[in-house]
N, C-alpha and C positions, 0 to 999 in steps of 0.2 A: 275672397282678401279678405274678407272681414272675418270670416270663422278663424282663419290663419291669424290675424291681430289679436282677436279674443283669446284663442289660446298662449300666442306669446306674453301678451298680460298677466294671464294667470301664472305663467311659469315663474315671470321675476317677482309678481306680486306675492303670493300666496305657496310657490316653492312647488311648483309641481316638477316629479320625478316622472320621465318619461319611460316606459316599460315594452310599448307595442314593439313586438318581435320576438318576445323572449321565450325561451321555452322552458318546461317544467324538468325535464329529462336532462341530466349533466352531459356535455358534449366533451369526453374526455379522450386526450390523447395519452398515450401510454409509450413510456418508453424505460429499459434500464438503466439504472443508475449506478448500481451496487453489486457485487458479485461476489459469495465468498464459496471458494471451490469446494472447500470440506464440507462443507453441507449442501452446497449447490441452491443456495439462497439467491433470489434476484427480487429486490426492491422495485416498485414500480413508480416511475416517475408519474403526477397526476396532476396536468396540463388543466384547468378549469375555464370553461367558456364564460365569456364575461357577458355574454346574450342568455341571461338565466335567469327567471324568476320562481322563489321557492312555493311561491303559492297558489299560481295558477300555470296552465297550459299556455303555450301560443294559441291553439285553437279557441280557447276558454276566452281570452283577451280578446280577439278578432270578432266570435260570435257574441259578446255580450257589450262589445263596441267602446273596451277602455281606453282612455289616451295618456293618461296619465294620474299620479298619486299626489292628493293635496296633502301636503307634508303636515300644513299645520293643523289637521284632526286625527292626525295618527297616534294611538295610542300603545299600550302593550298587548293588548287582545285584539286591536282595532286597526282597521285601514279604509280610507275612503278614495274611490277613483271618480275621475270627471270622466264623462263619455261623450260619444260624437254627437249624440243627439241634445247635448246641454244637461241632461238629467245627470245622478251622481247614484253611485252605488256603493252601500257602508256593507262593511264582511266586518263580522265581530266573532270573533272565534273563541271555542270554549277555554283554551289554555294559551300562553302566550306566544307570540311572533315575532314578537321585539323586545330587545334588553334594552336597559341605558350603558351605554359605552362610558369610558372616561372622561368624556367631555358633556355627561349630563343629557345625550340624544339619544335617539332610538335607533337601534341599529338591528335592522331585519336578521333574524336566525337563519342562517343557512347550512342545513344538514349534510352538504355533499364532505364527501372526504378528501381530504389534502395530507401532502407528507408533511410532518414534523420538521419545523427549522429553529426550534428553540434548541435551550438546554434539556430538554426532556429526552432529546436523543441521547445523551449520555448515558439515560439510564433504559437505552435499547427500546424508548418507543418512537415509531417511526410512521405511523397513521392516528390522523385524529379529524376532529370537525374545522368545518369552514369559518364558521363565522357563531360564537355564540358565547355565554358568561358560563355556562355549565360544559364543560370540555371533557370528551371521553377521550383516553390516551390508548393506541392498541399497539403492544410490544410486536418486535421481530420476531420471537417465538414465544409460545406459552408454555409454562412448567408448575411444579406445585409453586413457586416462589413469584413466577414472572407472569400478570395478569391482566387485565383490562383496569385501567386507571377511572375511576370518575371523579373530575375536577371542581370545584366551585367552591363556594363560602364553605363548604365542608368537603371530604373526599375521602374515598373508601377505594379498595382493590379487591378485583372477584380473579381467583386463580381455580381453573380446572384441577381437580386432583388426578394427576395422570403418571403414567410409566416411564416418560419421555421430555425430551423438549421437542414442540411441534410447531412446524417455521409456518408463516403467514404466506397467502396468495390473495391478491386483490383481482376481486373477480364479480361479475354480474350474474345475478339471481332472480328468479321471483321469490317473493317475500312471502311471509303468512297469508297477506288477503290479497295475492300473485300481483302483486307491482313490482316491475323491474326496479332492482335497485342495487348499485354499486356496493358491495360488501368486503369486509376483512375476514378472510375462510380460514381455520386451520382444520386439515384434513384429519381423518384417520385417527381420533383421538381413542386411546385403549384398543383400537381394532372393533369399536361399537358404534363412533357416532360422529360425526362432521360438524363443527362449531363457528357459527356464521354471523357476523356483527356486523353492525351500520349505526349511527349517530342518529339520535332524536331530539329534539327540544329539552329534554329533561334527564339526556343521559345517554344510554347504550342500548339498543332492542338486541335481543338473543337470540337465535334460532338454533334447533340442537335438530340436524340430521340425523334420524336414528338406522343404522345398518345391522343392528342388532336386535330382533325383536323379544327376546328372551330379558332385554334388559329394559328396567322400569324406574331403575335410579340411578339420579345422576348426582357427582359430590363435586364441590366446591370449597376453597377455602376464602373467606370473607377478612380482609386486613382492613382494619381502620385507623385511620390517624389518629384518633383520641380513644383512649384507653377507659375514660369517663363515659363514654359514650354507652345510652341504654337499648340494647337490641330485644325486639320482642315480635314476635309471631301473634299478630290482631285477629280477632274471632272472624275476619271475614277472608283469611288464609293468606294475607301478606304478610310481608315482614318489615317494621319500622325501625329506624335509626333516629335515636330521639337524644338531646342534648340539654341538660337543666339548665336555663340563664335566666338573669335579671330581666323582669317587665321594667315598664317607664315608671311603675311606682317603687321599684326596687325589691320586688317578690320574686322567689324563684318560682319560675314555670317550665315546664318540659315541653320543648318544640321539637318538631318532629323537622329534621334533617335530611334524611334519604328513605325511599321506597325501594324494596325488593317485590315485583310483584308474584302473586299466586301464576305457575304456568297453565298455558292454555294449549290444547293437544289435539293437533287436525291429523288425520288417519290418513293413507294414501289414497283413499277415495273421496276425501274431504268434509267425513263428519267429524264434528268439532265436539272435547269434552270438555269441560269445567274441572271435573273431578279427580283435580290433583291438586298437590299438597305441597307444604315445605316441613322440614322437620330441621329442626336446631342444636348443635353439640357445642359449647365452650370449651377450646384449647387453652387460651389464655385470656387475660384483660384486653389484649386486643385482636385476637385472632380466633374466628370461629368457625365450625364444619356446618355448611348449610347441603341440606340432602332435597332432591326435586324428586318428589315422588309421583308418578305418574298412571293415569288409568291403564288397568290390564285389560280391559274389556275390548279397546278398539285399537291398541297398539298395533304395528302391524312395519315392516321393513318400508322406508321410505313416510315416516310419520315425520310430522315437524314439532315440537315442542318449542312455543314464544313465551321468552320471560324477557322483562324489561329492567333494564337496573335504572333508579332515577335519582335525582336530587328533587325536594320539595319547591312548586312555583305556586302560586298562588293562581287560581282559576275560575270560570264562570261556575257558580256553584251547582249540582246538582247532585241526588243522593237517591240511594234504592231502598226502598221497604219491603220487606219481607214479611208475612205472616207467621212464617216459621222461625225467623229471626227476629224478634221483634225488637231487641233492642242491641242492634248492631253497632257496638263502640266504631268511630271513625270509620264508619260505610262509605263516606265520600273519596276516600283514598283509592279504591279499587278500579280497574281500567274497566271493567266491565259489568254489565247489570243483567240480571237473568229476569224476564220480561213474560209473565204468562204465568204458568201453574208447574213447578217442578216437585218431585219428591224431595228433594234435598232443603229448598226455601219458600216450600209453598206457595203462595200469591205472591206475584212480584212485580212492583211498578216504580216508575221513576220520577220522582221530583225535581221541576228544573226552574232557576231562576234566574232572572236576566236584571244585566246593568246598562242600557245603553241608551233608552229612549230618553230617562231624566237626565243623563250626563249629556246628551247631543240636544237637550232640549227639543226634539224633534215634534211636529204637529201635523194633526190627522191628515187634514186636506192636502200635506206635500208626501204622502205615504201613496205609492204607487203598487208596491208588491213587497212582501216578506214572506221568508221561506225559511224552516229551520232543517240542516242535513245532519243526519247522523247514519250509522253503518250498523247492519245487522251480518255477523261473521256466521252465523249460523246456516246450513244449506238449505233451512225452510222458508223459501221465500216467497210461498202462496200465503201469506197471512195480512189479517185486517187489523191495523193500529189505531186508537185513537188518541188525541191530544185535549184536555180539558180544563178551561181555568180554574185554579185552586183559589179558593174565597178566605183561607186563614193562612197565618204565618206556620212556619215548618223549621226544625233546626238541619242546617246543611252540614254538620258534623257526625252526628249521629244518627244512625237510621232506626229510627221509632218507629213502630208500624201501628198504623190507624187507619182502619176499615171505615172510618167514618169524618176522613177528611171533608169539609165543607166544599163541594163544587161546585162550578156553576155550568156555563154552556159548552158544548162540544166546540172546541177549537178547530181542529181538523181533524179529519178521517182519512186514513190509508190503506189500499188494497195495495201492498206491497208486488213487484215486478220482479224486482234482484232484491243487490243484498245493500245498495244504497237508497235509504229512506228520507222523502224530501217533503216536508209536511208545508201546507201554505198556511200560513200565521196572521195572513194581511189584517183581517178583521181586528185579531187579537191584539195586535202591536197599536192599532189606530184606538183601541181601547184603551191603555196605556197612555197614550200622548195625550188621551181626554182627562186622566184622573191626575189632577195635580197632586195630591198628597204620594204620590209615587207607590202605593202599597201592591196597588193591581199587577204591576210589573215587578216588585219585590218577592210575590207572593206565586208568580210564574203560574206554570203548567204542569198536568200530571201526565205521563205516556204511560200507556196500558194497552191490553189487547181489547179490543171490540167484546168478542167472546173468551172468556176464560174457563177452558176447558181441561180438567186433568189430564197432565204429560204434554202439555202442549205448549210449548215456551220457545223465545227465542235470546240469543247471547249477544246482547247490544253493546258495543263499544259506547264507554261512559265519557265525560269530559274531559277525565284525567287522563285518556289514552294516548299511546304512542304511535298507533299505526293509519287511523285516519283523521283528519281534520274535520272535526265535527264543528258548522259554522250557521249561523244567524247570517242572512243575505237579506238588505234592505233597499230597495231601488226609491228615488225620492226625486220629486220635481226640482 
């Protein structure tokens, strides 16, 4: 009875939102709500389960003993749970999990697909994201002029260059990292590929399933809402959409509004290639042709090409640095990092900066444990990594190679057994708590191979990726 009163008081005083019993996989009821006989098109009515939590599965919630969310401690990138044993669990995600709604309150981003129920339906958009301030709209059909709209503070449209109108299907498939996802699918485009799309917290993920291995180029039209936008392919291989705006001092600054990531390719046998590129051709002031060119060496029937269509959000800073690309402009925007030694990048390492210890005023003696979790999309799982303390400042925008960064103790060593990489950073976080200047946390850590050997590398998803939620978890007394 005493425990129940304690929990009840917390509910009223600090606003605990109970989530126990939620699932991370949508419970979707499907029914047909419209049909056009001339095209044999059927829209799917989607009834989403209310018993759902975006960030953790029911099993994870139960195993970790979470009983509620402490609303007063929520930020755009973090969430705090009260646990059954009266401890707390702080999760700090690498990119936003919440956005500020029209009432100025944080609202949890929900990337499940729902039916469009607003005026966008008049423009033939029928599916969209459940809850976000960056909203992808998926059309009834795709054509040269009808495509996926990414809508937010800026918007743009992506249309596959095709010979016909291809109608949508609502289907469940395994995605690029083998997670089951509900997707909007446009099958048999130009008799060469299937187009699968699903929402992300930054816009929309796109997966091209290749049916014709002789094809290694895929064409799309990019339609911009603002003809004054600046379109550039960055040295990191991805495309940025920018606008010149006034800063607080009235000066002109170029602000990045959107990013289209360089493709990643996975063969039918699971081999991953980053050796893919983007070419850009201007059609007019507001329309560009984008050509995605993929690695001929591993393409086969059943290969999957992953592309992310994004709008910009602020995120936990990380930056890849490479010996063969010593001054990589806007390196922080790329959704993956090449760690180890590769022919194209040379030595690759990742700098990671944190922003939660000082914000929450954490004390070392309250830290029970802390971990940092990221993901290796390569199929070389038998690899040893280490995190080392960084003892000097570094730029979180431009990737400046420096083989002589001042580094301190090894924070964590991990011999990976699978693609999910979990580093124990308990001692490092305690050090940050004891550093009153905040510089230790600001400088962060460096992720690298234990042994850097020629040709041995992994493709690690960065803090800006839209496939896997990179997260730091801290358990507190």
